[in-house]
C-alpha positions in Angstrom: 1.8 -31.9 -8.5 0.7 -29.7 -11.4 2.2 -26.3 -12.2 -0.7 -24.4 -10.5 -0.2 -26.3 -7.3 3.5 -25.7 -7.5 3.0 -22.0 -7.6 0.6 -22.2 -4.7 3.3 -24.0 -2.8 5.5 -21.0 -3.6 2.9 -18.7 -2.2 2.8 -20.8 1.0 6.6 -20.6 0.9 6.3 -16.9 1.5 5.3 -17.9 5.0 6.7 -21.3 5.5 10.4 -21.7 4.8 12.3 -24.6 6.3 14.9 -23.3 8.8 14.7 -19.7 7.7 13.0 -16.4 8.5 10.4 -14.5 6.6 10.3 -10.7 6.6 6.7 -9.6 6.1 6.2 -6.5 3.9 3.4 -4.0 3.9 0.8 -4.2 1.1 1.9 -2.6 -2.2 -0.1 -0.2 -4.3 0.3 1.0 -7.9 -1.9 4.1 -7.3 0.0 5.1 -4.1 0.0 8.7 -5.2 -3.8 8.8 -4.6 -3.6 6.6 -1.5 -0.7 8.3 0.2 -1.9 8.2 3.8 -1.5 4.4 3.7 2.2 4.8 3.4 2.7 8.2 5.2 0.6 9.4 8.1 1.8 13.0 7.7 -0.2 13.2 4.5 -3.4 13.4 6.5 -5.3 16.7 5.9 -2.9 17.9 3.2 -5.7 18.1 0.6 -7.5 20.8 2.6 -10.9 19.1 3.0 -12.6 16.0 4.1 -11.4 13.2 1.8 -12.5 9.5 1.8 -10.7 7.0 -0.4 -11.3 3.3 -1.0 -9.1 1.0 -2.9 -9.3 -2.7 -4.0 -6.3 -4.6 -5.4 -6.4 -8.1 -6.8 -2.9 -9.3 -7.4 -1.9 -12.1 -10.0 -5.5 -12.5 -11.2 -6.1 -16.1 -12.4 -3.8 -17.6 -9.7 -5.9 -19.3 -7.1 -5.1 -17.9 -3.6 -3.2 -14.8 -4.8 -3.2 -11.7 -2.6 -6.2 -9.4 -2.3 -6.1 -6.0 -0.5 -8.8 -3.6 0.4 -8.1 -0.2 2.0 -10.3 2.6 3.4 -8.9 6.0 4.4 -10.7 9.0 5.9 -8.8 12.2 6.5 -9.6 15.9 7.2 -8.0 19.0 8.5 -9.4 20.4 11.8 -10.8 23.8 11.1 -8.9 26.9 12.3 -5.9 24.8 13.5 -2.7 23.3 12.1 -3.9 19.8 13.0 -5.5 17.1 10.9 -6.8 13.6 11.7 -7.4 10.4 9.8 -8.5 6.8 10.0 -7.1 3.9 8.0 -8.3 0.4 7.6 -6.4 -2.2 5.5 -7.4 -5.8 4.9 -4.9 -8.2 3.3 -5.7 -11.8 2.3 -3.6 -14.5 0.9 -4.6 -18.1 0.0 -8.4 -17.7 -0.1 -8.5 -17.0 3.7 -5.5 -19.0 4.7 -3.8 -15.8 5.9 -5.8 -12.7 6.7 -4.6 -9.5 8.3 -6.6 -6.4 9.2 -5.0 -3.2 10.2 -6.8 -0.4 12.1 -5.0 2.9 12.6 -5.8 6.4 13.9 -3.7 9.2 12.4 -2.9 12.8 13.5 -0.7 15.3 11.7 0.6 18.8 12.4 1.5 21.2 9.6 3.7 24.3 9.6 4.4 26.9 6.9 8.1 26.8 6.0 7.8 29.2 3.0 5.3 31.3 1.1 4.1 28.2 -0.7 5.7 25.2 1.1 4.2 23.3 4.0 5.8 20.7 6.2 3.7 18.1 8.1 4.6 15.7 10.9 2.5 12.6 11.2 1.9 10.0 13.8 -0.3 6.9 13.7 -1.2 4.4 16.3 -3.3 1.2 16.1 -2.8 -2.4 15.5 -3.6 -5.4 13.4 -5.5 -8.7 13.7 -3.9 -11.8 12.2 -5.8 -15.0 11.3 -3.8 -18.0 9.9 -5.3 -21.4 9.1 -2.4 -23.9 9.1 -4.6 -26.8 8.1 -4.8 -25.3 4.6 -1.0 -25.0 4.2 1.4 -27.6 2.8 5.2 -27.5 2.6 7.1 -28.2 -0.6 6.7 -32.0 -0.1 2.9 -31.6 0.2 3.1 -32.5 3.9 0.6 -30.9 6.2 1.9 -28.3 8.6 1.2 -29.3 12.2 0.6 -26.2 14.3 -2.2 -24.5 16.1 -4.2 -22.0 14.1 -3.9 -18.3 14.9 -7.2 -16.5 15.4 -7.5 -12.7 15.8 -4.1 -12.3 17.3 -3.6 -8.6 18.1 -0.4 -6.8 17.6 0.1 -3.0 18.4 1.6 -0.7 15.9 3.0 2.9 15.8 4.1 4.8 12.7 5.7 8.2 11.9 6.1 10.3 8.8 7.3 13.7 7.4 5.6 15.2 4.4 6.5 18.5 2.5 4.4 19.9 -0.3 3.7 22.9 -2.3 1.3 23.4 -5.2 3.8 21.6 -7.5 6.2 19.5 -5.5 6.0 16.9 -2.7 8.4 14.7 -0.8 7.8 12.4 2.1 9.8 10.1 4.4 7.9 7.6 6.6 8.0 4.4 8.6 4.3 3.3 8.9 5.2 0.3 11.2 7.9 0.8 13.8 7.2 -2.2 16.0 8.9 -5.4 14.8 6.3 -8.1 15.8 6.9 -11.8 15.7 3.6 -13.2 14.5 4.6 -16.9 15.1 7.7 -18.8 15.8 8.1 -22.5 15.2 11.8 -22.5 14.6 12.6 -24.6 17.7 10.7 -27.7 16.6 12.3 -31.1 16.4 14.7 -31.9 13.5 12.9 -32.9 10.3 9.7 -30.9 11.1 8.6 -27.8 9.3 10.3 -24.8 10.8 9.3 -21.2 10.2 9.5 -17.7 11.6 7.4 -14.7 10.6 8.3 -11.3 11.8 6.9 -7.9 10.9 9.8 -5.7 9.7 10.1 -1.9 9.6 9.2 -0.6 6.1 10.8 2.7 5.2 9.2 4.8 2.4 10.6 7.7 0.4 8.1 9.4 -2.0 8.5 12.4 -4.2 7.0 14.0 -7.3 6.8 17.3 -9.3 4.0 18.7 -11.5 4.9 20.5 -14.7 2.5 22.7 -16.7 3.0 21.7 -20.4 0.3 24.0 -21.6 -3.0 25.4 -20.4 -4.8 22.1 -20.5 -2.0 19.5 -19.9 0.1 18.7 -16.8 2.9 16.2 -16.4 3.9 14.6 -13.1 6.9 12.2 -12.7 6.9 10.5 -9.3 9.0 8.1 -7.4 8.4 5.7 -4.5 11.2 3.8 -2.8 10.6 1.1 -0.1 13.3 -0.4 2.0 12.7 -3.4 4.4 15.2 -5.7 5.9 15.2 -9.2 4.4 13.6 -8.2 1.2 14.7 -6.6 -2.1 14.7 -2.9 -2.6 11.4 -1.7 -4.2 11.6 1.3 -6.5 8.4 2.5 -8.3 8.8 5.1 -11.1 5.8 6.7 -12.7 4.9 9.3 -15.3 1.4 10.7 -15.3 -0.5 13.3 -17.3 -3.6 15.3 -16.4 -5.7 16.6 -19.2 -8.2 19.4 -18.8 -8.1 18.9 -15.0 -10.4 15.9 -15.4 -8.6 13.0 -17.0 -5.3 11.4 -15.9 -3.3 8.7 -17.6 0.2 7.4 -17.2 2.5 4.4 -16.9 4.8 3.1 -14.1 7.7 0.7 -13.7 8.4 -1.3 -10.6 12.1 -2.2 -10.6 12.6 -5.8 -11.7 9.0 -6.6 -10.9 6.2 -5.1 -13.1 5.1 -2.5 -15.6 1.8 -0.7 -15.1 -0.8 1.5 -16.8 -3.0 3.9 -14.9 -6.1 6.0 -15.8 -8.2 8.3 -13.7 -11.4 10.3 -14.1 -12.5 13.3 -12.1 -16.2 12.6 -12.4 -17.2 15.7 -10.5 -15.8 18.1 -8.0 -16.4 15.5 -5.3 -15.8 12.1 -7.0 -12.7 10.6 -8.7 -12.2 7.1 -9.9 -8.9 5.5 -10.8 -7.9 2.2 -12.5 -4.5 0.5 -12.7 -3.2 -2.7 -14.3 0.2 -4.3 -13.6 2.0 -6.9 -15.6 4.8 -8.7 -13.9 8.2 -8.7 -15.7 9.3 -11.8 -13.6 8.9 -15.4 -14.6 5.5 -15.4 -12.8 4.3 -12.8 -15.3 4.8 -15.2 -18.2 2.6 -18.0 -16.8 -0.6 -18.8 -18.5 -2.8 -18.6 -15.4 -1.5 -15.1 -14.3 -3.5 -12.3 -16.0 -1.8 -9.5 -14.1 -2.9 -7.3 -11.2 -5.7 -4.8 -11.0 -6.5 -1.9 -8.8 -9.7 0.2 -8.5 -9.7 3.4 -6.5 -12.7 5.6 -5.6 -12.2 9.0 -3.8 -14.9 11.3 -2.5 -14.1 14.9 -1.2 -16.4 17.3 0.5 -14.9 20.2 -1.4 -17.2 22.9 0.1 -16.5 21.9 3.7 -13.5 24.3 3.9 -12.8 25.9 0.6 -13.4 25.1 -3.1 -10.3 24.0 -4.9 -9.2 26.3 -7.7 -7.7 23.3 -9.5 -7.8 19.6 -8.7 -4.7 18.5 -6.8 -2.5 16.1 -8.8 -1.2 14.4 -5.7 
């Protein structure tokens, strides 16, 4: 078995581990600060106008079968009320179609004023996901085929909650986007010597925060933090530092603890359109392999600015 196939076996090992359990995690994003509703439903409507965001992430480019993620978020406040709504669709694929999950969620949030500048939002989302898994394309570490029935369009319900506080300069949020712990498949009771595995959707807890500093009339600086906690997986901590120049161009860097370093750029093309790009380079052993060219993200956001009120200054989060 060559080195590429060995790494592919490791990818399969994320799902197939002899005699052990696998805790599935939510998809990760480098530009989460521009894709916040995917991790916190209370963010819906906080931008004050209809906002549509689409993101594509290709992880570990050059490694055949590496994860790919697409997201689409639509959110808007409801005029003359404290309510807002949103719709989120996430598609996650691993192994060139071996594993494919699609999440569909409807989001609602309620916002109250807690100070002259601060707002606190409560968010709730409900929906579900469809899982497809083709066992015929999987092998265990001994290159043996996995004998199990394929999973096709298995539906699992989902409920998530979140809190989100923000002012013009500061934000903080706490959320659990997936509260239901779903067992996708369980083959752990098979006979001795057979491939045994258990996959369960675990609760992912997120803490996000950031603050915007005015360095001068044309330059803003925003440090930000995301922490994700999920049972059965290492703690994830993302720290970033971003700058906004002339309210049109953003650039920055990020560090994912013991995992990756990232670079990010963004362009406010017009009042309505913003595009963002991000590149990750793993700091693990996987990052040093010749067939891993890092991870890429492309983000496109459209906002109907005049639907409620024109923004005096583009929001940095």
